[in-house]
C-alpha positions in Angstrom: -4.9 -13.7 29.9 -7.2 -16.0 28.0 -5.9 -17.7 24.9 -6.2 -20.8 22.7 -9.2 -22.8 21.5 -12.1 -21.8 23.7 -15.7 -20.9 23.5 -16.0 -23.7 21.1 -34.6 -19.0 15.2 -35.2 -15.8 16.9 -37.7 -13.2 15.7 -36.3 -10.8 13.1 -36.3 -7.3 14.3 -38.5 -5.0 12.2 -36.9 -1.8 13.4 -34.3 -0.1 11.2 -32.4 2.8 12.6 -31.3 5.7 10.5 -27.8 6.0 11.9 -25.1 3.4 12.2 -24.2 2.2 15.7 -20.5 1.2 15.3 -18.8 3.2 18.1 -18.2 6.7 19.2 -16.5 9.3 17.1 -13.2 8.7 18.9 -12.9 5.1 17.6 -11.7 3.4 14.4 -14.1 0.4 14.6 -13.9 -1.0 11.1 -11.9 -0.9 7.8 -11.0 2.7 6.9 -12.6 4.1 10.1 -16.1 4.7 11.3 -17.1 6.5 8.0 -15.0 4.3 5.8 -13.2 7.2 4.2 -9.7 6.4 5.6 -9.6 10.1 6.5 -9.0 10.6 10.3 -10.5 13.5 12.2 -7.3 13.8 14.2 -5.6 17.2 14.5 -2.4 18.6 16.1 -0.3 15.9 14.5 3.3 16.1 13.4 3.7 17.7 10.0 7.2 16.3 9.6 9.0 13.3 11.1 12.6 12.9 12.4 15.0 11.1 10.1 14.4 7.8 11.8 10.6 8.2 12.0 8.3 9.1 14.9 8.6 7.7 18.4 7.6 4.1 18.8 5.1 4.0 21.7 4.8 0.1 21.9 4.8 -3.0 19.7 2.8 -6.2 20.1 4.5 -9.3 18.8 3.0 -12.6 18.0 0.0 -11.4 16.0 0.6 -13.9 13.3 0.6 -13.6 9.6 -2.0 -11.3 8.1 -2.8 -8.2 6.2 -5.7 -6.9 8.3 -5.5 -3.5 9.8 -6.6 -3.0 13.4 -10.1 -2.1 14.4 -10.1 0.1 17.6 -12.9 0.7 20.0 -12.7 1.9 23.5 -9.6 0.6 25.3 -9.3 -2.4 22.9 -7.8 -3.3 19.5 -9.1 -6.2 17.3 -7.3 -7.9 14.4 -7.0 -11.3 12.8 -3.9 -13.4 12.1 -2.8 -17.0 11.6 0.1 -18.8 13.3 -0.1 -16.6 16.4 2.0 -17.1 19.5 0.6 -19.0 22.5 -1.5 -21.6 20.6 -0.7 -25.1 19.4 -1.7 -24.7 15.8 -1.2 -22.4 12.7 -4.9 -21.7 12.3 -6.5 -18.2 12.1 -7.6 -16.3 15.2 -9.5 -13.2 16.0 -7.5 -11.3 18.7 -8.2 -8.6 21.2 -5.3 -6.4 22.4 -5.0 -3.7 25.0 -5.0 -0.2 23.4 -2.6 0.9 26.2 0.3 -1.4 25.5 -0.7 -4.0 22.8 -0.8 -6.9 25.3 -3.2 -9.7 24.2 -6.4 -10.0 26.2 -8.0 -13.0 24.3 -7.9 -14.9 21.1 -10.7 -17.0 19.4 -10.1 -19.5 16.6 -12.0 -18.6 13.5 -11.0 -21.5 11.4 -8.2 -22.8 9.2 -5.7 -20.3 7.7 -6.1 -19.2 4.1 -3.4 -21.2 2.2 -4.4 -20.7 -1.4 -2.0 -19.5 -4.1 1.4 -17.8 -3.7 2.6 -17.4 -0.1 2.3 -13.7 -0.4 -1.4 -14.1 -1.1 -2.1 -16.2 1.9 -3.4 -15.3 5.4 -6.2 -13.1 6.8 -7.2 -9.9 5.0 -10.5 -8.7 6.4 -10.4 -6.1 9.2 -12.9 -6.9 12.0 -15.9 -4.6 12.7 -16.7 -3.6 16.3 -20.2 -2.7 17.5 -20.6 -2.2 21.2 -20.5 -5.6 22.9 -20.0 -7.5 19.6 -17.2 -7.9 17.2 -17.6 -9.4 13.7 -15.0 -11.0 11.5 -15.1 -12.5 8.0 -12.5 -15.2 7.1 -11.1 -15.5 3.6 -13.1 -18.8 3.3 -16.3 -16.8 3.7 -17.1 -17.7 7.4 -18.8 -14.7 9.1 -18.4 -14.9 12.9 -20.0 -12.8 15.7 -18.2 -12.8 19.1 -18.6 -11.0 22.3 -16.1 -8.1 22.2 -15.2 -8.4 25.9 -14.5 -12.1 26.0 -14.2 -13.5 22.5 -17.0 -16.0 23.1 -18.6 -16.9 19.8 -22.3 -15.9 19.5 -23.1 -17.1 16.0 -21.6 -17.8 12.6 -22.7 -18.0 9.0 -21.0 -19.2 5.8 -21.4 -16.8 2.9 -21.0 -19.7 0.4 -23.1 -22.5 1.8 -25.7 -20.3 3.5 -26.2 -17.8 0.8 -24.8 -19.3 -2.4 -22.1 -16.6 -2.4 -19.0 -16.7 -4.6 -15.9 -14.6 -5.3 -15.1 -13.1 -8.6 -11.5 -14.1 -8.1 -9.5 -16.8 -6.3 -8.2 -14.7 -3.4 -10.8 -15.2 -0.8 -13.1 -12.8 1.0 -11.7 -9.5 2.2 -14.7 -7.4 3.1 -15.3 -5.9 6.5 -18.9 -6.2 7.5 -21.0 -3.1 7.8 -23.1 -2.5 10.9 -26.1 -0.2 10.3 -28.5 0.1 13.2 -29.9 -3.4 13.9 -28.4 -4.9 10.8 -25.2 -6.4 9.5 -24.8 -5.9 5.8 -22.2 -7.8 3.7 -21.6 -9.1 0.2 -21.7 -12.9 -0.5 -21.5 -12.1 -4.2 -22.9 -13.8 -7.3 -26.4 -14.2 -8.6 -28.0 -15.9 -5.5 -27.2 -13.3 -2.8 -25.1 -10.4 -4.2 -25.7 -8.5 -0.9 -27.5 -9.5 2.3 -28.7 -7.8 5.5 -28.7 -9.9 8.6 -30.0 -9.3 12.1 -26.7 -8.4 13.9 -27.8 -10.2 17.1 -28.9 -13.5 15.6 -27.5 -13.7 12.1 -31.0 -14.3 10.7 -31.6 -13.0 7.2 -33.5 -9.7 6.8 -33.3 -9.3 3.1 -31.3 -10.4 0.1 -30.3 -8.5 -3.1 -29.6 -10.1 -6.4 -27.8 -8.5 -9.3 -28.4 -10.6 -12.4 -25.1 -11.9 -13.9 -23.0 -10.7 -10.9 -19.5 -12.3 -11.3 -19.0 -12.5 -7.5 -17.7 -10.5 -4.6 -14.7 -8.3 -4.9 -12.7 -7.1 -1.9 -14.4 -3.7 -1.1 -16.5 -2.9 1.9 -19.9 -1.3 1.7 -20.3 2.4 2.3 -23.5 4.4 3.1 -25.0 7.1 1.0 -28.0 9.4 1.6 -29.7 10.6 -1.6 -32.9 12.7 -1.3 -33.9 11.0 1.9 -33.2 7.5 0.6 -30.4 5.5 2.3 -28.3 3.6 -0.2 -25.6 0.9 0.3 -22.9 1.4 -2.3 -20.6 -1.4 -3.1 -18.4 -2.8 -5.9 -18.2 -6.5 -7.0 -16.4 -8.2 -9.8 -19.1 -6.8 -12.1 -18.7 -3.1 -11.1 -20.5 -0.7 -8.8 -24.0 -1.0 -7.5 -26.5 0.8 -5.2 -29.0 -1.0 -2.9 -31.9 0.5 -1.0 -31.1 0.0 2.6 -34.7 -0.3 3.8 -35.6 -3.4 1.8 -32.6 -4.5 -0.3 -34.0 -3.4 -3.7 -31.3 -3.0 -6.3 -31.5 0.6 -7.3 -28.7 1.0 -9.8 -25.8 -0.9 -11.4 -22.7 0.4 -13.2 -21.1 -2.6 -15.0 -17.4 -2.8 -15.9 -15.5 -5.2 -18.1 -14.1 -8.2 -16.4 -10.8 -7.6 -14.7 -8.5 -9.6 -12.4 -9.9 -8.3 -9.2 -11.9 -5.3 -8.0 -10.6 -4.2 -4.6 -10.8 -0.5 -3.5 -13.7 0.6 -1.3 -15.9 3.2 -3.0 -15.9 6.9 -1.9 -19.2 8.7 -1.4 -19.7 12.4 -1.0 -23.3 13.6 -0.9 -24.8 12.2 -4.1 -21.5 11.4 -5.7 -19.9 7.9 -6.0 -16.2 7.4 -7.0 -15.0 3.9 -7.5 -11.8 2.4 -8.9 -10.3 -0.9 -9.9 -6.7 -1.9 -10.7 -5.0 -4.0 -13.3 -5.0 -1.0 -15.7 -8.8 -0.6 -15.4 -9.4 2.8 -13.9 -11.7 5.0 -11.8 -15.1 6.5 -12.6 -17.4 9.2 -11.0 -21.2 8.8 -10.8 -24.0 11.0 -9.6 -27.0 9.5 -7.9 -30.5 11.0 -8.4 -33.6 10.3 -6.3 -37.1 10.6 -7.8 -39.0 11.4 -4.6 -40.4 7.9 -4.4 -37.3 6.2 -2.9 -35.8 5.2 -6.3 -32.3 6.2 -7.2 -30.7 6.3 -10.7 -27.2 7.3 -11.7 -25.6 9.5 -14.3 -22.0 9.2 -15.4 -19.9 12.3 -14.8 -16.9 10.6 -16.3 -16.3 6.9 -17.3 -13.7 4.5 -16.1 -10.5 6.4 -16.6 -7.2 4.4 -16.8 -5.2 7.2 -15.2 -7.2 6.7 -12.0 -6.6 3.0 -11.6 -5.8 1.7 -8.1 -5.2 -2.0 -7.3 -5.6 -2.5 -3.6 -4.1 0.4 -1.5 -7.3 2.4 -1.6 -8.2 6.0 -2.5 -8.7 9.0 -0.1 -10.6 12.2 -0.9 -9.2 15.3 0.8 -11.0 18.5 -0.1 -11.8 18.3 -3.8 -8.9 16.0 -4.7 -8.4 12.2 -4.9 -5.1 10.7 -3.7 -4.0 7.2 -4.4 -1.3 4.9 -5.9 -1.2 4.5 -9.6 -2.5 1.0 -9.8 0.3 -0.7 -7.7 3.3 1.1 -9.1 4.4 3.0 -5.9 3.7 6.2 -7.8 1.1 8.3 -5.9 -1.2 10.6 -7.9 -3.5 13.5 -7.2 -6.6 14.1 -9.3 -9.5 16.5 -9.4 -12.6 14.7 -8.1 -15.1 16.3 -10.5 -13.1 16.1 -13.7 -10.8 13.1 -13.1 -7.8 15.2 -14.4 -4.5 14.2 -12.8 -2.8 17.3 -11.4 0.4 15.5 -10.3 1.9 12.0 -10.4 5.3 11.5 -8.6 7.4 8.4 -7.6 7.6 8.0 -3.8 10.6 6.9 -1.8 9.1 3.5 -1.2 8.4 0.7 -3.7 5.4 -1.4 -4.5 1.7 -0.7 -3.9 0.7 2.0 -1.4 -1.9 1.6 1.3 -3.1 5.1 2.0 -4.8 7.1 4.8 -5.0 10.8 5.6 -5.1 13.0 8.7 -4.6 16.7 9.6 -3.8 17.7 6.1 -1.3 14.9 5.5 -1.1 11.7 3.6 0.1 8.5 5.3 1.5 6.2 2.7 2.5 2.6 3.6 4.5 1.1 0.7 4.6 -2.6 0.0 8.4 -2.7 0.8 7.8 -1.4 4.3 8.5 2.2 3.7 6.2 4.6 5.6 5.9 8.1 4.2 4.3 11.4 5.4 3.4 14.0 2.8 1.1 17.0 2.6 -2.3 16.3 1.0 -1.7 19.1 -1.4 -2.8 19.5 -5.0 0.3 21.6 -5.6 2.9 18.9 -5.5 4.1 15.7 -3.9 6.7 16.5 -1.2 7.7 14.0 1.4 8.1 15.4 4.9 9.1 12.2 6.6 9.9 8.5 5.8 11.2 5.5 7.6 11.5 1.7 7.1 9.0 -0.1 9.4 10.8 -2.7 11.6 9.9 -6.2 10.7 9.0 -5.4 7.1 10.5 -7.1 4.0 9.7 -10.8 4.5 6.2 -10.4 3.0 4.5 -7.4 1.4 3.4 -4.5 3.6 -0.2 -4.4 2.5 -2.0 -3.5 5.8 -3.6 -0.1 5.8 -2.5 2.6 8.3 -4.7 3.7 11.1 -4.5 7.2 12.7 -6.3 7.6 16.0 -5.7 9.4 19.3 -2.4 10.9 18.2 -1.1 7.5 17.3 -0.2 5.8 14.0 -0.9 2.0 14.0 0.9 -0.2 11.5 0.5 -4.0 11.0 3.6 -5.8 9.7 2.5 -9.4 9.6 3.5 -10.8 13.1 3.8 -7.4 14.8 1.5 -4.5 15.5 3.3 -1.2 16.0 2.0 2.0 17.6 3.8 5.3 16.9 3.3 8.6 18.8 2.6 11.2 16.1 1.1 13.9 18.3 2.8 17.3 17.9 4.0 18.8 21.2 5.6 22.1 22.2 9.4 22.0 22.1 10.8 20.5 25.2 7.8 18.3 26.0 
């Protein structure tokens, strides 16, 4: 096992590939999965849990403080934490674990831990992004690091603030997970100097920079990809609202401003030419339609404006069928709403308390409440009915804000210093 402090201008590529190259379909290589929907393609999963929850397959202790969810590619798991076991400091580390049993394979120091604000706001919060033989991590301070995925050896690093003039729209540090699209890494320094940038993923050299005039700074969302009439669009939200950027050259195509709010956190949802985005702190959610003019330019029309009933603070929103599912801001009260109208069809209190980090798989919702309660419920527009719940071991000391991951018949949950892996595969009786 390798551990501790180790591994202490090329030509820009002109090729741009039409498809992302994160990992194969059986992986979860970045925040909210390969397509960033938080909807797993798994099937054959348990539709109800025993009273004490599903079977714990393994747990990995010593992962340190942090709210990052795991990124999983091949036989390895990647996550970030500070104060991890086996090192002589309390700094932040990018870690690689075995997918088989959670044992640590390597750990590389990324920098000092994020210590700003209340203790519950501290620690890592950006999920790594895995792309073949590279893994990318962004610290709360804005340091973007590329490492070899097999060894943890650092390849290059950039600083979103000093290198690109980036700034946050709030005081809680960077949380974005970088997007890998073909040869490029795309991320959001934020602000009026470099609202969004594309970098050569191999070298870190700048490909293009996008500026939105008056941008307040980066939020916490991660970029998603949209295809509109043959034009590839990077959709993102910052502290100033939603925007669309032409992938080929970084041109700002459209902007949908919102009033200033405390923070803008959920990752947008894209379906065909539609964009749904939300913000918390009693702000709301809105639905936009993108329209392409045949010349590579894309404009938007508003289907419905920012609607307070659709607010979500930081647990995220999932789209299953024609309905949106999310927490009501951070109240611990999940809602279901019609995507096209924004009408709420149900809103019910769950058995947990506090904000809900949400994912979906095999017709079910997976709801990770801030108090450590994990809930299973059908993703149904008819009603909210829980078919399983349990208290995650190790929860309670700090909020349970890490998002669930569902992959290969397993449920992965991060609870600060521990990563837990549960077996949720349905099996014939007796097996």
